[in-house]
N, CA and C of each residue as an Amber inpcrd file, in Angstrom:
protein
   471
   1.0060000  -1.4990000  -0.0440000   0.2550000  -0.2230000  -0.2640000
   0.6910000   1.2550000   0.2230000   0.1820000   2.2680000  -0.4660000
   1.2940000   3.5850000  -0.7620000   0.9630000   4.6840000   0.7830000
   1.9400000   4.9820000   1.0940000   1.4650000   5.3560000   2.2880000
   1.0080000   6.7680000   1.9890000   0.2100000   7.5870000   3.0320000
  -0.1830000   8.3490000   2.7300000   0.9700000   9.8900000   3.5010000
   0.7840000  10.8740000   2.5610000   1.8310000  12.2680000   2.6810000
   0.8020000  12.6720000   3.5350000   1.3560000  13.2560000   4.8080000
   0.7960000  14.2470000   5.8050000   1.1450000  15.5620000   4.9090000
  -0.5220000  16.4910000   5.3700000  -0.2970000  17.9670000   5.0130000
   0.4240000  18.5070000   5.5640000   1.3730000  19.5510000   5.4350000
   2.0520000  20.4540000   6.4520000   1.6230000  21.5550000   7.0670000
   1.9310000  21.7680000   8.1040000   1.4400000  22.8910000   9.5700000
   1.2330000  23.6960000   8.2710000  -0.0330000  24.6070000   7.7570000
  -0.3790000  25.9850000   7.8740000  -0.3860000  27.1500000   8.4830000
   1.0240000  27.6240000   8.4800000   0.7870000  28.1420000  10.0360000
   0.0140000  30.0460000   9.1960000  -1.0550000  30.3520000  10.1510000
  -1.7540000  31.5180000  10.0730000  -1.4970000  32.7680000   9.9450000
  -1.2940000  32.8840000  11.6580000  -0.6480000  34.1420000  12.0020000
   0.4040000  33.5410000  13.3810000   1.3440000  34.8130000  13.1960000
   2.2310000  34.5760000  13.9800000   2.6570000  35.5620000  15.0340000
   3.3580000  35.5500000  16.3110000   3.6100000  36.6300000  17.3850000
   5.4410000  36.6460000  16.8500000   5.8980000  37.6300000  16.2410000
   7.1060000  37.2470000  16.1100000   8.0500000  38.1970000  17.3480000
   7.3750000  39.0420000  18.0170000   7.7140000  39.5760000  18.8150000
   7.8190000  39.4040000  20.3770000   7.2300000  37.8350000  20.4770000
   6.9370000  37.3810000  22.0570000   8.1100000  36.6550000  22.4990000
   8.9630000  35.9210000  21.5910000  10.1080000  35.6060000  21.9150000
  10.9190000  36.7890000  22.1050000  11.1000000  37.9370000  21.5410000
  11.8990000  38.8190000  22.1010000  11.5870000  39.3790000  23.4840000
  10.6210000  39.6250000  23.6740000   9.4930000  40.3180000  24.5810000
   9.2410000  39.6660000  25.9960000   9.5650000  38.2650000  25.8460000
   9.3900000  37.3900000  27.0480000  10.3720000  36.1670000  27.0300000
  10.6170000  35.6950000  28.1970000  11.5450000  34.4100000  28.1700000
  10.1300000  33.4990000  28.1540000  10.2460000  32.6330000  27.1930000
   9.2780000  31.4290000  27.1180000   9.7890000  30.0710000  27.8050000
   9.2030000  29.4000000  28.5130000   9.5330000  28.4900000  29.5830000
   9.1490000  27.1340000  28.8620000   7.5610000  27.2170000  28.5660000
   6.7440000  26.0690000  28.1620000   5.5990000  26.5960000  27.0400000
   5.6410000  25.5120000  25.8700000   4.3090000  25.6560000  25.0160000
   3.6370000  24.6980000  24.7910000   2.5340000  25.0100000  24.9070000
   1.1930000  23.9640000  24.7420000   0.4450000  24.2150000  24.0940000
  -0.2410000  23.1720000  23.1300000  -1.1470000  23.6240000  21.5670000
  -2.4310000  23.3540000  22.3130000  -3.0430000  24.1100000  22.1120000
  -4.8080000  24.2720000  22.7480000  -5.3760000  24.9290000  21.0740000
  -6.7230000  23.7470000  21.1390000  -7.7660000  24.4330000  20.0110000
  -8.4060000  25.4600000  20.1010000  -9.5850000  26.1580000  19.7960000
 -10.2370000  27.2020000  19.5630000 -11.5570000  27.0130000  19.4050000
 -12.1890000  27.4720000  19.9710000 -13.9110000  27.5930000  19.8840000
 -14.1930000  28.6600000  18.8900000 -14.4090000  28.5590000  17.4480000
 -14.5720000  29.3080000  16.2270000 -16.1290000  29.3830000  16.1860000
 -16.8330000  30.6050000  15.1650000 -17.9980000  29.9770000  14.5730000
 -16.9280000  30.2230000  12.8360000 -18.4310000  29.9690000  11.9670000
 -17.6810000  29.5810000  10.4860000 -17.1560000  31.1410000  10.0910000
 -18.0920000  31.8950000  10.5490000 -17.6780000  33.1160000   9.7760000
 -15.8570000  33.5040000  10.2000000 -15.4460000  32.9650000  11.1900000
 -14.3220000  33.2040000  12.0130000 -13.1210000  32.1440000  11.1820000
 -13.6370000  31.2080000  10.8000000 -12.4940000  30.2140000  10.5280000
 -12.8260000  30.2630000   8.9750000 -13.4520000  31.0000000   8.3200000
 -13.4550000  31.6890000   6.7830000 -12.3590000  32.2420000   6.6040000
 -12.7600000  33.8400000   7.7080000 -12.1580000  34.7730000   7.5130000
 -10.4440000  34.3120000   8.1250000 -10.1060000  33.3770000   9.0900000
  -8.6380000  32.7710000   9.3030000  -8.1570000  32.6160000   8.1220000
  -8.6890000  31.8100000   7.1290000  -8.4570000  30.8910000   5.8740000
  -7.8000000  31.9000000   4.9360000  -8.8670000  33.4150000   4.9320000
  -8.3060000  34.5160000   4.3850000  -6.7690000  35.1870000   4.7960000
  -6.2400000  35.0380000   5.9050000  -4.9770000  35.2140000   6.2320000
  -4.9180000  36.9570000   6.9990000  -5.5140000  37.0050000   7.4120000
  -5.2760000  38.6580000   7.5570000  -5.9580000  38.5990000   9.5190000
  -5.5250000  37.2360000   9.9520000  -5.7830000  37.4850000  11.5580000
  -4.4520000  37.9930000  12.2570000  -4.5330000  38.4240000  13.5680000
  -3.6000000  38.9690000  14.1540000  -3.5650000  38.8470000  15.8840000
  -2.2550000  38.2510000  16.0470000  -2.1540000  37.5470000  17.9340000
  -1.6430000  38.4130000  18.2470000  -0.8340000  39.2770000  17.6910000
   0.2620000  40.3960000  18.0430000   0.2710000  40.8930000  19.2510000
  -0.9830000  41.5270000  19.8160000  -1.4320000  42.0900000  20.9800000
  -2.0970000  41.0800000  21.5630000  -2.4090000  40.0660000  21.8420000
  -3.5140000  39.0170000  22.1600000  -2.4750000  38.0230000  23.3740000
  -3.4200000  38.0430000  24.6100000  -2.8600000  36.7410000  25.5270000
  -4.2170000  35.9670000  25.8920000  -3.7860000  35.2860000  27.1880000
  -4.5350000  34.0300000  27.4150000  -4.8000000  34.1330000  29.0170000
  -6.2350000  34.2370000  29.2400000  -6.2740000  34.0280000  30.6080000
  -7.2290000  33.4360000  31.0320000  -7.2560000  32.7760000  32.6010000
  -7.9920000  31.9730000  32.9500000  -8.6260000  32.4700000  34.1150000
 -10.2580000  31.6830000  33.6190000 -11.7740000  32.6800000  34.9100000
 -12.2350000  31.1770000  34.3780000 -12.3310000  31.2750000  35.9000000
 -13.8310000  30.1240000  36.0950000 -13.2340000  28.4630000  35.7290000
 -11.9320000  28.3030000  35.5670000 -11.6570000  26.7870000  35.1600000
 -11.7020000  26.5440000  33.7870000 -11.5380000  27.7880000  32.8440000
 -11.4260000  27.8940000  31.5110000 -10.3790000  28.8310000  31.3100000
  -9.7590000  28.5670000  29.8960000  -8.6760000  29.6980000  29.7460000
  -9.2960000  30.1840000  28.3140000  -9.4560000  31.5570000  28.1500000
  -9.4650000  32.3590000  27.6730000  -8.4940000  33.0920000  26.4840000
  -8.8560000  33.2040000  24.8750000  -7.7310000  34.0860000  24.4990000
  -8.4410000  35.1800000  24.7220000  -7.9030000  36.4170000  24.7360000
  -8.4190000  37.8570000  24.9390000  -7.3600000  38.8350000  23.8290000
  -8.1490000  39.7890000  23.0500000  -7.5350000  40.6400000  22.6470000
  -7.0270000  39.9350000  20.7360000  -7.4060000  39.1750000  20.3680000
  -7.0930000  38.3580000  19.3300000  -7.6100000  38.9840000  18.0390000
  -7.4620000  39.5270000  16.9200000  -8.2000000  40.3460000  15.7770000
  -7.9740000  39.2030000  14.7270000  -9.7550000  38.7170000  14.4710000
 -10.0700000  38.0490000  13.1490000 -10.9850000  38.8610000  12.8580000
 -10.3810000  39.7230000  11.5450000 -11.5300000  40.6010000  11.4520000
 -12.6850000  39.4630000  10.5530000 -13.5040000  40.7230000  10.3660000
 -15.1720000  40.2550000  10.0050000 -14.8640000  39.1030000   8.4110000
 -15.5840000  38.2620000   8.0910000 -15.3620000  37.8920000   6.8530000
 -16.3560000  38.7470000   5.8190000 -16.4280000  39.2530000   5.0530000
 -16.8510000  40.3710000   4.1270000 -18.1790000  39.5880000   3.2840000
 -18.3140000  37.9440000   3.2180000 -19.2410000  37.5950000   2.5950000
 -20.5140000  37.1360000   3.5410000 -20.2070000  37.2270000   4.9910000
 -21.3150000  36.8590000   5.7510000 -22.4530000  37.8430000   6.0180000
 -22.1580000  38.8580000   5.7090000 -23.3380000  40.4230000   5.9380000
 -23.7160000  40.0150000   7.5120000 -25.1610000  39.7600000   7.9200000
 -25.4120000  39.8720000   8.9530000 -25.1690000  39.2220000  10.2920000
 -24.8830000  37.6730000   9.7680000 -24.6000000  36.7560000  10.4530000
 -23.1300000  36.6670000  10.9070000 -22.2610000  37.8400000  10.2890000
 -20.9270000  38.3410000  11.3220000 -20.6770000  38.0190000  12.4730000
 -18.9310000  38.1680000  12.5470000 -18.7770000  37.9720000  14.2830000
 -18.3690000  39.0660000  14.5210000 -17.6460000  39.3040000  16.0230000
 -17.2110000  40.4880000  16.6210000 -15.8960000  39.9060000  16.6580000
 -15.1330000  41.1130000  15.9150000 -13.5670000  40.6970000  15.4630000
 -12.6060000  40.4290000  16.5830000 -12.8780000  41.4280000  17.7590000
 -11.6050000  40.9390000  19.3450000 -13.0450000  40.5510000  20.4640000
 -13.5230000  39.2890000  20.0370000 -14.3030000  38.8740000  21.0530000
 -13.5150000  37.6990000  21.7340000 -13.7230000  37.4970000  23.2580000
 -13.2990000  36.3580000  23.9440000 -13.6370000  35.1690000  23.2070000
 -12.4410000  34.1800000  23.3590000 -12.2070000  32.8520000  22.8560000
 -11.9690000  32.1040000  23.4580000 -12.6870000  30.6510000  24.0220000
 -12.2490000  29.9270000  24.7430000 -11.6210000  28.8560000  23.8240000
 -10.4280000  28.5960000  25.2170000  -9.7880000  27.5330000  24.0910000
  -9.6080000  26.4790000  25.0630000  -9.4860000  25.4050000  24.0540000
  -9.7910000  23.9620000  24.2780000  -8.4210000  23.1180000  24.6220000
  -8.5750000  23.0430000  26.1200000  -7.3590000  21.6980000  26.8210000
  -8.0240000  20.8450000  27.7900000  -6.8620000  20.0940000  28.1400000
  -7.5300000  19.0580000  29.2070000  -7.4980000  19.5480000  30.3780000
  -8.0100000  19.1900000  31.3210000  -8.1080000  19.5940000  32.8240000
  -7.0030000  19.5410000  33.6050000  -6.1370000  18.8230000  33.5430000
  -4.7420000  19.3330000  34.1380000  -3.7070000  20.1650000  33.4070000
  -3.8470000  20.0520000  32.2390000  -3.4010000  21.5200000  31.4900000
  -3.6420000  22.4770000  31.9250000  -5.1310000  22.9850000  31.8710000
  -5.3290000  23.8230000  32.3870000  -5.5350000  24.1530000  33.9400000
  -5.3870000  23.6770000  34.7560000  -4.9030000  23.9700000  36.5250000
  -3.3580000  23.9640000  36.5220000  -2.5400000  23.3000000  35.2680000
  -1.4080000  23.8930000  35.3770000  -0.7410000  25.1950000  35.1980000
  -1.3280000  25.4110000  34.2170000  -1.2330000  26.7900000  33.3390000
  -2.1330000  27.8230000  34.3300000  -3.0940000  27.8760000  35.1300000
  -3.9950000  28.4490000  36.1020000  -3.1350000  29.2360000  37.0020000
  -2.3980000  27.8720000  37.3940000  -1.9580000  28.5280000  39.1870000
  -0.3140000  28.9020000  38.4400000   0.4880000  28.5630000  37.4060000
   1.5530000  29.2920000  36.8980000   1.0490000  30.5640000  37.0450000
   0.3860000  30.9440000  36.4700000  -0.6230000  32.2790000  36.0520000
  -0.6920000  33.0790000  37.6250000  -1.4370000  32.8520000  38.2880000
  -1.4700000  33.3440000  39.2130000  -0.6100000  33.1480000  40.6050000
   0.5800000  32.0180000  40.3740000   1.2800000  31.7930000  42.1120000
   2.5140000  32.4850000  41.0490000   3.3260000  32.2790000  40.2410000
   4.4570000  32.3920000  39.7860000   4.4110000  33.8590000  38.4770000
   3.8020000  34.3850000  38.9680000   3.0920000  35.7160000  38.1800000
   3.5650000  35.7670000  36.5720000   3.2020000  34.5020000  36.0280000
   3.2560000  34.1420000  34.6090000   2.5250000  34.7320000  33.5370000
   2.7210000  34.7570000  32.0480000   1.8660000  35.2520000  31.1640000
   1.8110000  34.2040000  30.5290000   0.2730000  33.9880000  29.6280000
   0.2920000  32.8890000  28.5390000   0.1930000  33.4770000  27.1000000
   1.3120000  33.5940000  26.2970000   1.3880000  34.1920000  25.3880000
   1.1910000  33.3550000  23.6960000   0.2420000  33.6860000  23.1560000
   0.3240000  33.0930000  21.6550000   0.8700000  33.0050000  20.7810000
   1.9140000  31.9480000  20.5400000   3.0020000  32.4740000  19.5760000
   2.5180000  32.0210000  18.3080000   1.5800000  31.0200000  17.7330000
   0.8930000  31.1210000  16.1240000  -0.1380000  30.7750000  16.1570000
  -0.5360000  30.4720000  15.4010000  -2.0650000  29.9020000  14.7840000
  -1.6270000  29.6140000  13.7200000  -2.4860000  28.1050000  13.0740000
  -2.0250000  27.0710000  12.7130000  -3.0310000  26.2440000  12.1260000
  -3.2030000  25.6900000  10.8660000  -4.2230000  24.6620000  10.4570000
  -3.2970000  23.3900000  10.7490000  -3.5840000  22.6340000  11.9360000
  -2.9370000  21.3000000  11.7120000  -2.8490000  20.0310000  10.9240000
  -2.8870000  19.0670000  10.6990000  -2.5470000  18.1570000  10.0260000
  -3.9880000  17.8010000   9.5820000  -5.1820000  17.3600000  10.1150000
  -6.4150000  17.4930000  10.0730000  -7.3400000  18.6510000   9.4460000
  -6.5020000  19.7770000   9.7760000  -7.2960000  21.0510000   9.1190000
  -8.1370000  21.7220000  10.0560000  -7.6050000  21.1990000  11.1200000
  -8.2460000  22.1890000  12.8940000  -7.3790000  23.5790000  12.7880000
  -8.2950000  24.1670000  13.4550000  -7.2240000  25.4010000  13.7300000
  -6.4340000  25.1700000  15.3080000  -5.2680000  25.7330000  15.6400000
  -4.3910000  25.2170000  16.6840000  -4.0220000  26.4950000  17.2200000
  -4.0930000  27.0840000  18.5420000  -2.7710000  27.9630000  18.8750000
  -1.7550000  27.1770000  19.4150000  -0.7350000  27.7470000  19.2810000
   0.1780000  27.4050000  20.1140000   0.8630000  28.5920000  21.2410000
   0.2440000  28.3170000  22.6160000   0.5160000  28.8530000  23.7000000
   2.1550000  28.7110000  24.1190000   2.4210000  29.7370000  24.5540000
   3.5980000  29.9490000  25.4850000   3.6070000  30.8620000  26.9250000
   3.9810000  29.3830000  28.0400000   4.0030000  30.3530000  29.5270000
   5.1000000  31.0690000  29.4700000   5.2110000  32.1660000  29.7600000
   6.3430000  33.2750000  29.6850000   6.3880000  33.9280000  30.7850000
   7.6140000  34.8040000  30.9290000   7.5570000  35.6760000  31.5820000
   8.4560000  36.7070000  31.2620000   7.7640000  37.8260000  31.8280000
   8.5120000  39.2230000  30.6800000   9.6890000  39.8630000  30.9120000
  10.3510000  39.7360000  30.0660000  11.7830000  40.2830000  30.2530000
  12.1920000  41.7810000  30.3680000  12.8400000  42.3140000  31.2730000
  13.5930000  43.3750000  31.4390000  13.8980000  43.6870000  30.2250000
  14.5020000  44.8670000  30.2350000  14.9850000  45.8720000  29.3190000
  16.6670000  45.5480000  28.9660000  17.2370000  45.0700000  30.0540000
  18.5460000  44.6760000  29.9620000  18.2260000  43.7030000  29.5150000
  17.8700000  42.5040000  29.7620000  17.6560000  41.0210000  29.0000000
  17.1840000  41.4290000  27.3880000  16.6380000  42.0940000  27.0990000
  16.2780000  42.3230000  25.6190000  17.1990000  42.7310000  25.4150000
  18.2340000  43.5630000  25.6110000  19.5430000  44.3900000  25.2980000
  20.3800000  42.9450000  24.8280000  20.4950000  42.3510000  25.6450000
  21.5780000  40.9990000  25.7450000  20.9830000  39.8950000  24.6240000
  19.5230000  39.7680000  24.2020000  19.2080000  38.9430000  23.4210000
  20.0430000  39.8360000  22.3290000  19.2820000  40.9790000  21.9310000
  19.6950000  41.4940000  20.6480000  21.1950000  41.3460000  20.1960000
  21.9360000  41.4700000  21.0440000  23.6310000  41.5820000  20.5930000
  24.2000000  40.3280000  20.4500000  23.3980000  39.5600000  21.6050000
  23.2080000  37.6550000  20.6360000  23.1520000  37.3080000  19.5890000
  21.9220000  38.0930000  19.2080000  21.7010000  37.9400000  17.6180000
  22.3200000  38.4600000  16.8360000  22.8430000  40.0420000  16.9040000
  24.1030000  40.6500000  16.2830000  25.3780000  39.6860000  15.9840000
  25.4630000  39.0400000  17.2040000  27.0490000  38.6730000  16.9780000
  26.8460000  37.3040000  16.2610000  25.9490000  36.6650000  16.3260000
  25.5290000  35.2300000  15.5210000  25.5610000  35.6510000  14.3420000
  24.6840000  36.5720000  13.8300000  24.8210000  37.3200000  12.5630000
  25.6100000  37.4430000  11.8960000  27.4260000  38.2470000  12.5670000
  28.1560000  38.7930000  11.9300000  29.1970000  37.7780000  11.7730000
  28.9800000  36.7280000  13.1840000  30.0170000  35.5860000  12.9950000
  29.5700000  34.6270000  11.5320000  28.0010000  34.7640000  11.5490000
  27.9380000  34.1020000   9.8600000  28.4990000  34.3030000   8.8680000
  28.2860000  35.9590000   9.0870000  29.4750000  36.7400000   7.7790000
  30.8280000  36.1030000   7.6150000  31.4940000  36.3550000   8.9540000
  32.7650000  36.5760000   8.8270000  33.4380000  34.9260000   8.3600000
  32.4830000  34.1590000   8.9770000  32.9170000  32.3930000   8.1970000
  32.6470000  32.4820000   7.1300000  31.6220000  33.2570000   6.4310000
  31.4670000  32.6740000   5.1600000  32.0360000  33.8220000   4.3650000
  32.5670000  34.7190000   4.6880000  34.0770000  35.4540000   4.4060000
  35.5960000  34.7150000   3.9080000  35.2830000  34.1090000   4.7760000
  36.7230000  32.9380000   5.1890000  36.8650000  31.8610000   4.0140000
  35.1750000  31.4610000   3.9750000  35.5570000  30.4280000   2.9950000
  35.0910000  28.8030000   3.3450000
């Protein structure tokens, strides 16, 4: 029998500044509760998760401030672009993340939104701690040095 080829993961939105502004300690994959117009709008590719975060309320995790623009062909059945969206996680994961947010002063930051192999929209969350200004400078110095080192090695041959 011929092997089935796996569909590649299609990244829809990515939070590129998250790794610069936060020290990410753990990542978790979560599903999202969406309406039909939200899914169609996400397929259009205009979604932004840059200013968003996840919060724990009443034993559930919610995605706050993620912008999924309205779907133009949906007219009156459209969704609100920045509404709260419930994230789907196992109870153990929810308890672990909620306790880390409350006790240790950490934040849940969405790193990327993508379609998995089965065509479902997933969100990769990072359990993160905010970086101070000097930590950001160190990160920038390391990145610049790596870039310069690569140039020097290529120039040498």
